[in-house]
Residue frames as qw, qx, qy, qz and C-alpha x, y, z in Angstrom:
[[0.160, -0.191, -0.917, 0.311, 25.67, -22.49, -10.31],
 [0.267, -0.603, -0.564, -0.497, 21.94, -22.05, -9.81],
 [0.505, -0.623, -0.475, 0.361, 22.30, -21.33, -6.07],
 [0.319, -0.300, -0.012, 0.899, 24.31, -18.14, -6.64],
 [0.068, -0.279, -0.493, -0.821, 21.83, -16.99, -9.31],
 [0.420, -0.647, -0.616, -0.158, 18.94, -17.57, -6.92],
 [0.476, -0.526, -0.321, 0.628, 20.77, -15.69, -4.17],
 [0.171, -0.044, 0.212, 0.961, 21.31, -12.73, -6.52],
 [0.254, -0.464, -0.599, -0.601, 17.61, -12.84, -7.40],
 [0.498, -0.638, -0.558, 0.183, 16.70, -12.85, -3.71],
 [0.361, -0.318, -0.114, 0.869, 18.91, -9.79, -3.18],
 [0.049, -0.211, -0.403, -0.889, 16.98, -7.98, -5.93],
 [0.428, -0.576, -0.632, -0.293, 13.72, -8.96, -4.26],
 [0.502, -0.535, -0.425, 0.530, 14.96, -7.73, -0.88],
 [0.213, -0.104, 0.093, 0.967, 15.94, -4.39, -2.42],
 [0.243, -0.378, -0.518, -0.728, 12.46, -4.05, -3.87],
 [0.509, -0.600, -0.612, 0.076, 10.91, -4.90, -0.50],
 [0.403, -0.403, -0.231, 0.788, 12.99, -2.13, 1.06],
 [0.014, 0.090, 0.318, 0.944, 11.92, 0.27, -1.70],
 [0.378, -0.522, -0.645, -0.411, 8.28, -0.71, -1.12],
 [0.495, -0.576, -0.497, 0.419, 8.65, -0.06, 2.60],
 [0.263, -0.208, 0.014, 0.942, 10.19, 3.34, 1.82],
 [0.145, -0.269, -0.487, -0.818, 7.36, 4.25, -0.55],
 [0.461, -0.595, -0.645, -0.136, 4.73, 3.20, 1.98],
 [0.450, -0.511, -0.344, 0.646, 6.43, 5.25, 4.70],
 [0.123, -0.006, 0.230, 0.965, 6.58, 8.18, 2.29],
 [0.310, -0.466, -0.607, -0.564, 2.85, 7.78, 1.70],
 [0.512, -0.589, -0.574, 0.247, 2.31, 7.67, 5.46],
 [0.336, -0.293, -0.132, 0.885, 4.22, 10.91, 5.94],
 [0.094, -0.203, -0.400, -0.889, 2.03, 12.59, 3.34],
 [0.448, -0.541, -0.657, -0.274, -1.11, 11.29, 5.03],
 [0.505, -0.558, -0.461, 0.470, -0.08, 12.43, 8.50],
 [0.242, -0.216, 0.036, 0.945, 0.98, 15.83, 7.18],
 [0.364, 0.671, 0.474, -0.438, -2.37, 16.26, 5.44],
 [0.065, 0.516, -0.493, -0.698, -0.74, 16.64, 2.02],
 [0.687, 0.321, 0.627, -0.180, -3.53, 14.88, 0.17],
 [0.459, 0.776, -0.195, -0.385, -2.52, 16.58, -3.06],
 [0.208, 0.606, -0.755, -0.137, 0.43, 14.17, -3.44],
 [0.668, -0.134, 0.679, -0.274, -1.23, 10.95, -2.27],
 [0.853, 0.467, 0.131, -0.191, -2.11, 9.84, -5.81],
 [0.436, 0.733, -0.519, 0.056, 1.54, 10.20, -6.85],
 [0.259, -0.479, 0.792, -0.276, 2.76, 8.21, -3.85],
 [0.794, 0.104, 0.509, -0.315, 0.15, 5.52, -4.47],
 [0.761, 0.617, -0.154, -0.129, 1.20, 5.27, -8.10],
 [0.194, 0.676, -0.694, 0.154, 4.81, 4.80, -7.02],
 [0.547, -0.236, 0.736, -0.320, 3.77, 2.01, -4.63],
 [0.854, 0.365, 0.265, -0.260, 1.90, 0.33, -7.48],
 [0.556, 0.716, -0.420, -0.033, 4.97, 0.60, -9.73],
 [0.118, -0.522, 0.814, -0.227, 7.12, -1.13, -7.11],
 [0.725, 0.025, 0.593, -0.350, 4.45, -3.82, -6.74],
 [0.803, 0.559, -0.068, -0.196, 4.58, -4.44, -10.51],
 [0.323, 0.670, -0.658, 0.118, 8.35, -4.82, -10.34],
 [0.445, -0.333, 0.753, -0.354, 7.89, -7.20, -7.39],
 [0.870, 0.249, 0.296, -0.307, 5.63, -9.42, -9.49],
 [0.685, 0.645, -0.338, -0.020, 8.24, -9.63, -12.25],
 [0.046, 0.592, -0.752, 0.287, 11.02, -10.40, -9.76],
 [0.674, -0.152, 0.595, -0.411, 8.81, -13.00, -8.07],
 [0.893, 0.401, 0.032, -0.199, 8.32, -14.75, -11.38],
 [0.483, 0.664, -0.549, 0.156, 12.07, -14.74, -12.05],
 [0.304, -0.469, 0.734, -0.386, 12.64, -16.15, -8.54],
 [0.866, 0.070, 0.353, -0.347, 10.21, -18.98, -9.27],
 [0.797, 0.548, -0.254, -0.012, 12.23, -19.89, -12.36],
 [0.193, 0.641, -0.668, 0.324, 15.50, -19.81, -10.38],
 [0.586, -0.303, 0.615, -0.432, 14.01, -21.94, -7.57],
 [0.932, 0.247, 0.131, -0.231, 12.82, -24.55, -10.09],
 [0.626, 0.628, -0.442, 0.136, 16.27, -24.66, -11.67],
 [0.056, -0.553, 0.715, -0.424, 18.02, -25.05, -8.32],
 [0.762, -0.135, 0.455, -0.441, 15.48, -27.60, -7.08],
 [0.907, 0.383, -0.134, -0.112, 16.15, -29.69, -10.18],
 [0.408, 0.626, -0.592, 0.303, 19.89, -29.49, -9.49],
 [0.203, -0.397, 0.719, -0.533, 19.41, -30.48, -5.84],
 [0.325, -0.111, -0.924, -0.166, 16.76, -33.13, -6.54],
 [0.092, 0.344, 0.688, -0.633, 13.90, -31.54, -4.60],
 [0.287, 0.704, 0.650, -0.024, 10.43, -30.31, -5.55],
 [0.340, 0.351, 0.259, 0.833, 10.44, -27.42, -8.08],
 [0.256, -0.744, -0.243, -0.568, 7.88, -25.51, -6.00],
 [0.644, -0.311, -0.487, 0.501, 9.96, -25.67, -2.80],
 [0.199, -0.969, -0.122, -0.086, 9.81, -22.73, -0.43],
 [0.247, 0.767, -0.446, 0.389, 12.86, -20.77, 0.61],
 [0.598, -0.527, 0.500, -0.338, 12.74, -22.54, 3.99],
 [0.964, 0.078, 0.250, -0.033, 12.75, -25.92, 2.24],
 [0.658, 0.665, -0.226, 0.272, 15.67, -24.84, 0.04],
 [0.112, -0.752, 0.522, -0.386, 17.67, -23.79, 3.09],
 [0.780, -0.321, 0.478, -0.244, 16.97, -27.14, 4.73],
 [0.936, 0.273, 0.217, 0.050, 17.87, -29.10, 1.57],
 [0.267, 0.882, -0.387, -0.009, 21.10, -27.22, 0.80],
 [0.935, 0.118, -0.287, 0.173, 23.94, -29.73, 0.26],
 [0.579, 0.100, -0.394, 0.707, 26.60, -27.71, 2.05],
 [0.317, -0.593, -0.521, 0.526, 26.39, -25.40, 5.06],
 [0.158, -0.211, 0.086, 0.961, 27.05, -22.09, 3.34],
 [0.215, -0.255, -0.562, -0.757, 23.98, -22.15, 1.09],
 [0.411, -0.565, -0.713, 0.057, 21.80, -23.17, 3.99],
 [0.325, -0.502, -0.303, 0.742, 23.02, -20.13, 5.94],
 [0.040, -0.063, 0.313, 0.947, 22.65, -17.77, 2.96],
 [0.304, -0.386, -0.666, -0.561, 19.09, -18.87, 2.18],
 [0.425, -0.586, -0.628, 0.286, 18.16, -18.79, 5.87],
 [0.238, -0.352, -0.111, 0.898, 19.50, -15.21, 6.05],
 [0.137, -0.139, -0.483, -0.853, 17.44, -14.22, 3.02],
 [0.391, -0.500, -0.747, -0.199, 14.37, -15.82, 4.59],
 [0.376, -0.544, -0.483, 0.574, 14.82, -13.97, 7.90],
 [0.119, -0.237, 0.091, 0.960, 15.41, -10.61, 6.22],
 [0.223, -0.217, -0.596, -0.740, 12.47, -11.00, 3.85],
 [0.395, -0.546, -0.738, 0.037, 10.16, -12.11, 6.66],
 [0.293, -0.498, -0.329, 0.747, 11.12, -9.05, 8.73],
 [0.006, 0.102, -0.302, -0.948, 10.65, -6.69, 5.78],
 [0.286, -0.367, -0.739, -0.488, 7.27, -8.23, 4.98],
 [0.363, -0.596, -0.643, 0.316, 6.11, -7.74, 8.58],
 [0.185, -0.408, -0.091, 0.889, 7.22, -4.10, 8.53],
 [0.109, -0.080, -0.538, -0.832, 5.46, -3.56, 5.20],
 [0.324, -0.503, -0.778, -0.191, 2.23, -5.06, 6.55],
 [0.318, -0.571, -0.479, 0.586, 2.38, -2.81, 9.61],
 [0.062, -0.305, 0.131, 0.941, 2.90, 0.39, 7.59],
 [0.181, -0.215, -0.705, -0.651, 0.26, -0.67, 5.05],
 [0.312, -0.579, -0.750, 0.073, -2.30, -1.24, 7.83],
 [0.220, -0.543, -0.265, 0.766, -1.52, 2.16, 9.36],
 [0.014, 0.120, -0.402, -0.908, -1.88, 3.83, 5.95],
 [0.232, -0.401, -0.788, -0.406, -5.23, 2.14, 5.39],
 [0.293, -0.639, -0.601, 0.381, -6.44, 3.40, 8.78],
 [0.156, -0.434, 0.003, 0.887, -5.24, 6.92, 8.00],
 [0.096, -0.078, -0.607, -0.785, -6.99, 6.84, 4.61],
 [0.272, -0.545, -0.783, -0.122, -10.24, 5.62, 6.19],
 [0.267, -0.612, -0.406, 0.624, -10.02, 8.39, 8.81],
 [0.068, -0.270, 0.252, 0.927, -9.41, 11.00, 6.11],
 [0.170, -0.273, -0.738, -0.594, -12.32, 9.71, 4.01],
 [0.293, -0.624, -0.708, 0.153, -14.66, 9.73, 7.03],
 [0.220, -0.529, -0.184, 0.799, -13.56, 13.26, 7.95],
 [0.021, 0.070, -0.470, -0.880, -14.15, 14.42, 4.38],
 [0.236, -0.440, -0.793, -0.348, -17.61, 12.83, 4.31],
 [0.286, -0.647, -0.569, 0.420, -18.53, 14.46, 7.62],
 [0.140, -0.395, 0.065, 0.906, -17.34, 17.84, 6.37],
 [0.115, -0.092, -0.624, -0.767, -19.29, 17.50, 3.12],
 [0.277, -0.547, -0.781, -0.123, -22.45, 16.36, 4.86],
 [0.255, -0.591, -0.393, 0.657, -22.13, 19.31, 7.22],
 [0.041, -0.256, 0.265, 0.929, -21.96, 21.68, 4.27],
 [0.311, -0.085, -0.618, -0.717, -24.88, 20.22, 2.34],
 [0.302, -0.374, -0.872, 0.090, -27.00, 18.66, 5.10],
 [0.291, -0.805, -0.418, -0.305, -29.76, 20.22, 7.17],
 [0.612, -0.628, -0.191, 0.440, -27.39, 20.99, 10.04],
 [0.453, -0.218, 0.201, 0.841, -25.13, 23.15, 7.89],
 [0.025, 0.353, 0.494, 0.794, -27.89, 24.78, 5.80],
 [0.118, 0.212, 0.524, -0.816, -30.05, 27.23, 7.72],
 [0.211, 0.536, 0.803, 0.151, -32.66, 27.08, 5.00],
 [0.036, -0.338, -0.245, -0.908, -35.13, 29.82, 4.12],
 [0.110, 0.296, 0.665, -0.677, -37.68, 31.44, 6.35],
 [0.051, 0.551, 0.740, 0.382, -41.30, 31.54, 5.21],
 [0.118, -0.603, -0.171, -0.770, -43.73, 34.48, 5.57],
 [0.666, -0.667, -0.159, -0.295, -44.81, 33.36, 9.07],
 [0.211, -0.781, 0.547, -0.214, -41.22, 32.83, 10.25],
 [0.930, -0.158, 0.331, -0.039, -41.07, 29.06, 9.94],
 [0.169, -0.592, 0.691, 0.379, -37.86, 27.48, 8.66],
 [0.888, 0.397, 0.123, -0.196, -38.05, 25.71, 5.33],
 [0.761, -0.157, 0.414, 0.474, -35.29, 23.70, 3.64],
 [0.034, 0.665, -0.309, -0.679, -33.28, 25.73, 1.18],
 [0.813, 0.516, 0.267, -0.032, -33.62, 25.28, -2.54],
 [0.619, -0.238, 0.389, 0.639, -30.76, 25.07, -4.94],
 [0.409, 0.693, 0.453, 0.384, -32.43, 27.32, -7.52],
 [0.285, 0.268, -0.021, 0.920, -31.68, 30.96, -8.21],
 [0.168, -0.714, -0.568, 0.373, -33.22, 33.67, -6.04],
 [0.206, 0.604, 0.214, 0.739, -34.25, 37.18, -7.01],
 [0.304, -0.514, -0.457, 0.659, -34.03, 40.05, -4.59],
 [0.144, 0.858, 0.356, 0.341, -35.99, 43.23, -5.09],
 [0.508, -0.178, -0.186, 0.822, -33.46, 45.96, -4.47],
 [0.006, 0.446, 0.285, 0.848, -35.87, 48.73, -5.59],
 [0.475, -0.671, -0.522, -0.227, -38.23, 48.52, -2.62]]
């Protein structure tokens, strides 16, 4: 039956949503701990889960079209529409449960993602401020001229007469 195959597909998608939430929380822990060395690895893992999500989403679309054909509804029906159109009560409850769980997971993922983006922006701004302090006029005392005035430093080599 197409309904049980779709339900199994939805379980796989829910598991991937949970894995994505875990990976985003892992990334958040690295960001808050200041372990920037591992951020690229965590980001790559998030991207890998997202790729798997795309493949599972495509498989779900195929299963929905098959079930919609069996139930005589539109092949591009949403999960909410499938739950409403279910011929017996059990499938309506199962699809409604999947919908609720996936909606909650998606909201949690969005919240963690937004926090991670804020943390990344803060880290980038902090890095830029640090770098500008090192190379800008405020962080570079410059060179003093013969009359004592301050001149901007040069990046060229300097010779010191140690014989005098």
